C-alpha positions as MATLAB code, in Angstrom:
seq = 'MECYNLQRQAACLKRSLFDQGYLDEQFCQIEDLQDEASPNFTEEVVSLFFKDSARLMTNIEQAMEKNPRDFNRWDAHMQQLKGSCYSCMRSFQKVKREHGVLRQKLESYIQLLRQAGPAETATRPGCA';
ca = [
      15.528   23.905    7.165;
      11.971   22.235    8.381;
      11.192   21.544    4.716;
      14.717   19.108    4.263;
      14.056   18.038    7.988;
      10.732   16.575    7.153;
      12.470   15.142    3.516;
      14.901   13.769    5.127;
      12.538   12.258    8.077;
       9.895   10.832    4.813;
      12.870    9.277    3.510;
      13.586    6.636    6.325;
      10.225    6.049    6.985;
      10.488    5.151    3.038;
      13.756    3.184    3.927;
      12.412    1.669    6.581;
       8.936    0.492    4.943;
      11.596   -0.974    2.569;
      13.632   -2.743    5.454;
      10.094   -4.435    7.106;
       8.962   -5.570    3.558;
       5.941   -3.111    3.643;
       7.180   -1.786   -0.391;
       9.336   -2.997   -3.233;
      10.381   -2.560   -5.887;
       6.946   -2.138   -7.555;
       6.308    1.197   -5.291;
       9.570    2.483   -7.015;
       8.209    2.180  -10.401;
       5.195    4.072   -9.297;
       6.701    7.187   -8.041;
       8.989    7.205  -11.095;
       5.202    7.787  -12.625;
       5.026   10.983  -10.551;
       6.093   13.903  -12.534;
       5.238   17.600  -12.725;
       2.303   16.452  -14.639;
       1.190   14.492  -12.167;
       2.654   15.334   -8.847;
       0.263   13.489   -6.790;
       0.543   10.488   -8.809;
       1.623    8.227   -6.433;
      -0.854    9.266   -3.348;
      -3.286    9.070   -5.859;
      -2.202    5.437   -6.924;
      -2.221    4.463   -3.046;
      -5.319    6.050   -1.979;
      -6.917    3.906   -5.377;
      -4.977    0.783   -3.762;
      -6.699    0.938   -0.128;
     -10.416    1.905   -1.457;
     -10.387   -0.702   -3.942;
      -8.841   -3.421   -1.723;
     -10.764   -2.580    0.982;
     -14.006   -3.592   -1.404;
     -12.523   -6.966   -2.746;
     -11.817   -7.975    1.751;
     -15.476   -6.677    2.151;
     -16.307   -9.154   -0.329;
     -14.323  -11.789    0.844;
     -15.466  -11.715    4.020;
     -18.999  -11.325    2.895;
     -18.059  -14.395    0.469;
     -16.644  -16.440    3.697;
     -19.531  -15.608    6.226;
     -22.668  -16.126    3.460;
     -20.732  -19.429    1.914;
     -18.375  -20.691    4.871;
     -17.563  -24.029    2.422;
     -17.664  -22.253   -1.253;
     -14.299  -21.820   -1.972;
     -14.425  -21.401   -5.397;
     -16.430  -17.929   -4.430;
     -13.530  -17.398   -2.186;
     -10.961  -18.245   -4.489;
     -12.380  -15.974   -7.413;
     -12.620  -12.999   -4.993;
      -8.946  -13.684   -3.341;
      -7.550  -13.829   -6.674;
      -8.835  -10.456   -7.438;
      -6.994   -9.269   -4.732;
      -3.780  -11.132   -4.409;
      -3.373  -14.084   -7.250;
      -3.908  -17.478   -5.963;
      -5.411  -17.863   -2.319;
      -5.361  -21.183   -0.336;
      -6.294  -19.493    2.593;
      -8.894  -19.812    5.740;
     -10.367  -17.338    7.575;
      -7.637  -17.013   10.273;
      -4.791  -15.882    7.531;
      -7.370  -13.656    5.574;
      -7.848  -12.087    9.100;
      -3.952  -11.335    9.604;
      -3.782   -9.946    6.081;
      -6.761   -7.402    7.335;
      -4.598   -6.430   10.125;
      -1.607   -6.409    8.265;
      -3.624   -4.039    5.369;
      -4.734   -1.554    8.576;
      -0.949   -0.956    9.317;
       0.009   -0.918    5.808;
      -2.196    2.008    5.259;
      -1.274    3.777    8.553;
       2.213    3.602    7.725;
       1.388    4.400    3.559;
      -0.324    7.352    5.338;
       2.115    8.246    6.963;
       4.377    8.529    4.835;
       2.166   10.217    2.431;
       1.453   12.630    5.144;
       5.150   13.556    5.100;
       5.679   14.023    2.079;
       3.112   16.066    1.699;
       4.539   18.823    4.378;
       8.335   18.330    3.186;
       6.912   19.528   -0.074;
       8.921   18.516   -4.009;
      12.303   16.501   -3.518;
      14.500   15.654   -5.800;
      14.294   12.365   -7.219;
      18.079   11.239   -6.449;
      16.714   11.526   -2.766;
      14.374    8.628   -2.296;
      16.210    5.968   -0.780;
      14.897    2.366   -1.757;
      14.315    2.781   -5.645;
      17.341    2.797   -8.398;
];
């Protein structure tokens, strides 16, 4: 019963992340790649994303501090993080805050999944 409640709670949290726009179809595609051979695939991809994106944001922040008018250097780093970006320091700070919020939400989701144990693919709301 406890496992079912945790799985249901994880499903509700996931639905909320979709509704708030934090997750999209690409997240479902990542989850679809998870199987018995790689049961922690989604968690590993999310962890890798946060490791890489934190490094890239540090690079961007350093470039902005060291070279406040070198827009070409900013652009090169920004494109690595999120395609083409034409933003200023305030926009970058907003991205950093949203990154932190997303990290907290996805970590909560992953923690619930760990506690709930394996779930059937059909019970995953938000994914076709």
